[in-house]
N, C-alpha and C positions, 0 to 999 in steps of 0.2 A: 504494500500500500504506500502511495506517495505522500508528500506533505499535504496536510489538510488545506493549506492556502499558500499560494505564492503570488507575488505582485511584481510585475515588470513594467517599468516606465519606458515606453517605446520612443517617445519624442517629447520635446518641450517647446512651447511657443517662445520665439525670440523676443517678443515685445510685451508679454504678460507672464503671470505666474502659472498659466494653464499648462497641463500636461496630458498626453494620451498614454493610456496604459492598458494592461490586461491582468485581470485577477483570475487565477486558476484554482478551482476547488476539486474535490473528489467527484463532483457531479457535473463537471464541465467548467468552461471559462466564460467570462463576460468582459466586454470592452469598456474602458472608462475614458471620459466621463460617462456614467451609466445612470439611466432613470429606471427605477424599480417600481412596477405597478404593485399596489397594495391589495393583497388578498386576506383581509382581516380574519375571516373565519374559514381559511383554507380554500378560498375560491375568489377569483376576480368576478364580481357579481355579474351574472347573466352571460358570461363568455366562456366558451370552451378553452381549456388550456392550450390546445393547438392553435386556436385563433389568437390568443395572447402572444404566442411565439411568432405567429405570422405578422404581427404588428412590428416585430423587431425586438421585443423584450427578451432578454437573456437571463434575467434573474427576477424573482418575485418575492414578496414578503408574506409572512403570516404573523398573527398576533398572539403572544403567549397568554395574556389575560383572558381573551375570548375563547381560545382553544382549551384553556384550563377549565373554564366554566362548562363548555360544551364542544366536543363530546367527551373531553377529558384526555390528558396526556397519556394515561395508561392504555386507553383504548387505541389511540393513534399508534403507540408503540407496538401494541398487539397486532395491528394491521400492517406492520412492516415499516412504520415511520411516515413522516409527513409527505415525502416525495411520492410514494405509490398511493398513499391515501387520497391525495388531491390530484393525482394524475399529472404531476409536473416533474419531468425527469432531470431538469437542469438545476442550477444553483438556487438555493433558498436561503432566506434570512428570516430570523424571528426576532422581534423586539421583546423586551423583557417584561413589560407591564408598568415600568416606571412612569411612562407618559400618562397612563390611565390613572395613576395615583394623583397626577396633577389635574388632568382634565375633568375628573369626577371628584375633586377634592372635597366637595360639600357632603358627599356620602361616604368618604373614606377617612381614616385617621392614621397619621404617620407618627412614628417615634424612631428612636435610634436603632431599634432592632429590625424594623420592617414596616409594613403597611397592612392595616386591617381594611379589607374591601367589603363593601356590601354588594352581594351578587345582584346584577341587573336582571337575572332570570327568576330567582325565587326569594331574594331578599336576605338570604343567609349570609353569615359573616365568613369570609375567607381570609386567612392570614397568609401573606406573602413576605418572605424574607429573601435576602440574597441567595441563600442556600436553596430554598425551594424554587426560586425563579430559575436557577441554573439546572436543578434536577428536572424541572418541567421541560426545559429546552433540550436537555440531554435526551429525554424520552421522545420529544418531537423529532429530533434528528436533523435539524437544518444545518446547512454548511457553515453559516455565520450566525453566531448568537450574541445577543447584546447583554451587557452588564445591567444589573438592577441598580438604578440610580435614583437620586432625589432631585426631581425637576422643580425648581422654584418658579414663581412668576418672574419674568425677565425684567419687568418694571414694577414699581409700586402700583398695586391694583387700583388705588385711589387716583393715581395720575395717568392711568392707561387711557389710550384713545378710544377703547371699546369698554363696554360695561362688564366689569369683573366683580360685581358685588358678591356673588356666590363664592368666588375664589378668595376674596378678601375675608369673608366671614370664616372660611376654613383656615386660612393662614393665621388669623387672629386666634382662633380656637387652639391651633397647634403651637402657637408662639410660646416660647419659654418666658417671655415678659408679659405678665398678666395685665400690665398697665396699658398695653397697646401694641400694635403691630409696628415692628422696626424692619424696614425692607433690607437695609444693609446687613443687619444681624441675620435675617433669614437667608441671604445669599451666603454668608459665612458658614452658617449651619449646614446648608446644602453642600458646599464645597467639602467640608470635613466629612460629612456623612457619605457623600458619593465616593470619596477616596477610600474610606474604611470599607464600604460595601463592595467596592471593586476588588479589594484584596480578598474579601470573603468569597466573592464570586470565583476568583481565580483558584482559590484553595478548594472550592467545592466542585470545580469542573472535572467531571469524571471521564469525559470523552475528548480530551485535548488532541488525541491522535487523529480524530475524525472531524471535529468541529472547532472553529476558530472564534475565540472570544474577543470582542471589541469593547474597549472602555469608552466612556462618554464624558466629555468635558462640559462643565456647567459654568456658572458665574454670572448669569443674567446679562444685562447690557452694560455692566460695569467692567471696563477693560482691565483694571487692576485685579479684580476678582477673577476674571477670565484667566489672566496670567497665572494666578495662584492655583486655580484648578488645573490648568495645563501642566504645571510643574508636578502636582501631586499625581494626576492620572497617568501622564506619559512617563513618569518614573517607574511605573509598573510595566514590565516588558510584555507586550501583547502583539498579535498579528496585525491589528488595525485599531483606529481610533475614530470617534465620532464627535461632532459638535451637536450638543443637545441644548434644549431650552431656548430655541430660536423660533421666531414666528409664533410666539405665545403672548402677544399683546403689544409688541413694539412696532415702530414704524418701519416701512421698507428701507429707509435710510439707515436706521439702527441695525436692521438685519444685515445689510451689506457691511456696515462698519464693524460689527462684531465678528462676522464671518471672515472678513479680510484679515482682521487682527489675529484671529485664532488659527486659521489655516496656515498662515505664514510661519507659525511657531510650532506646528505639529511635525512629528518625525517625517523626514523627507521620503524615505524609502518604503513607507507603509500606506495603505489606502486611507483616505480621509473621507468621512461620510457625514454629510449635513442632513440631519434627521427631520423629516416631515415638511420640507420646504419645496413647493411645487409650482409656483408661477414662473413663467418663462424668464422674466427679468431677474428674479431672484436666483434662478438656476444659472443663467449666463454670468451674472455678477460673481457668484460663488466659484464657478468653474474658472473664470479668469484669475481668481485668487488661489487656485490650486486644489479645489475640492474635486473628488473623484466619483462620489456616489450620492444619489438623491432618491427620495421616495415621496409620494404624496397620493392622497385619495382623490385629488381634484379631477383627473381625467374621467373616472367612472362615476364619481358622485355628481359632477356637473353633467355628464352624459345622461344619467338617469333623469335629470331635470331639464332636458332639452337645451342645454347650454353647450354649444360647440366651440372649440378653440380653432382659430385660424391664425395665419401669420399676421393678419391685420388687427386681430383682437377677437374677443368672443362675440358670437351671435346667438340670439335667443330665439330658437325656432318656433316657439309658441306665439310669437308676435304675428299680428294679422297681416303684416306686409309680405309674409312668406306664403300666404294662402294660395297664390297662383304662380309661385316662383318655380320655373322648370329646372333651374340650375342645381348642381350638386352643392354640398356644404361648402366645398372649396375647390375651385378649378385647379387642376394639376396635382391634387392629392391622390396617392395610390392606395388609399384605404379601401376596405370592402364596401363602404357606403358610397364613396366618390368614384371608385374605379373597380367595380366588382369583377370585371373580366380579367384584369391584371392579377386579381387574387384567386382566380379559378372559379369564381361564382358564375352561375348562369342566370342572367336576367333577360327580360325582353329586349331584343336587339342590342344587347350589351350596354344598355343605358345605365347611368348612375341612378341611385335613388334620389329623387328630387327633394328640394326643400319643402315643396308643397306636400309631397307624400309623407315626409317625416313629420311635418306639422299635423297632418291628419292622424298619423299613428299616435302621437301624444294626445291629441284631442279625444281620440277614441280609446285611450288607455290600453293600447295594444303593446305587447311586450317587445315587438320588433323595433320600435322606436328607440327605447333606451339601449338596446343591444347595438344597433347601428351607430348611434352617436357615441356610445362608449368606445366602440372599436375605432371610430374616427379619432377620438381624443387620444386614445392610447397610441395610435400611429403618429399623431401630431407630435407628441412628446418624443417618440423615438426618432422621427425625422429631425427634430431639433438637435438631439444628441448626435446623430450621424453627421449633420452639417457642422456642428460645433467641433466634433473630432477632426473633420476635414480642415476647418479653418485653423485649428491649433497646429496641425501638421504642416500646413502650407503658409501660415501667417497671412492668409488672404482675408483680412477682416473686412475689406471693402465689399467683397462678394457676399460675405456673410450678412453684412448690413443691408445689402439690396434684397437678399432672400428673406430676411427677417426684419422688416422695418420697425417692428415694435421694440426691438432691443438695440437698434443701430446706434443710439446715443451712448450706449455703454461700451462700445467696442473701440479699440485703438483707432485714432483718427476721427472718431465721432465727437459730437458735442457733449462732453461728459460733465459740463459744469453743473447741470441740474440733475444728473443721474446719480444712482447709488454708488458709482465708482469715483465720484469726485474726490479730490485730494482732501485729506483731513487737515483742518486748520486749528 
């Protein structure tokens, strides 16, 4: 049996921090920068695994918390592991459940030993610790497994640009200072806890010859605290590292600032993973900073709601203006919705599915609508990654900007004064 993970940097951009690489696991390889579709409950909703692969995806995700609740890690292990269970033969990654502790903070309770979850299925209490999170992931059998971390709010919930009342109530409840919530103290607690939990995860990892454990850097939007977390997390030798606690309430400019700062200080020869960030601008900005891996639920979540991504921006197919529109979602796209013949699908006269037809499907609550738009969105993000890898290899950013006008201001030679990659002052 070979190494559970190897990472090769194939080329670097001459004008940015971006790099093209290849991660090889025991279940195959994937090219980087890579976008990983999210199959929370061991499925990319509504789409066959072979269709997911047809969009260009080479690695997908599963979620430890949800699979622990149903069907249970022991059952998945009994069925041969997550790969055969969900019918995906390629590389798999599972996240640990740490993000669910954050996102459902008002119904969970965190302490130095772990998190007590309230089951979203039957309301029962489930205790998750670093050891149990790793044991669960060992049973699931993914190629890359994530450490159990303490994800804090990136910014003070009271000062966040979005409503985070529930989160603030939870952080106040769990705060050691009974007199009130201290955001800086919460970040310090998260850093210390995340580092301690990472060592416990590494010590508990029983399948290190088959599965690769990644650590997660926290620190919120505070660069000094990010640097401290980087030092503690990256001093523990692991196959790869992730940037966590991003896009959890801060602005796009802060996302770019924190990612750029953190990525530049992560180990050079190991994969860098930005967790849960999925808009095109955020991905391109992070890739230019040297990030290798991305994931997000946006392609399929938006697809199920009739929101299609295009190179010019999102379109909302439920809008009345598409009722008699004969065109495809996006001309030139080679997805099953826009160019079914290229994908081996047989439709009348080889025509694409029209915007008018897709709008009808959603209005009629037919399943085919969400399936087709999800496939289009999945392909959209893989096309972005393919073009991004090509631009990194050639340093032809002008061509990339013409192909993707929505991110052109972020690219070398573009007008970056107002973009997320503007120089820090």
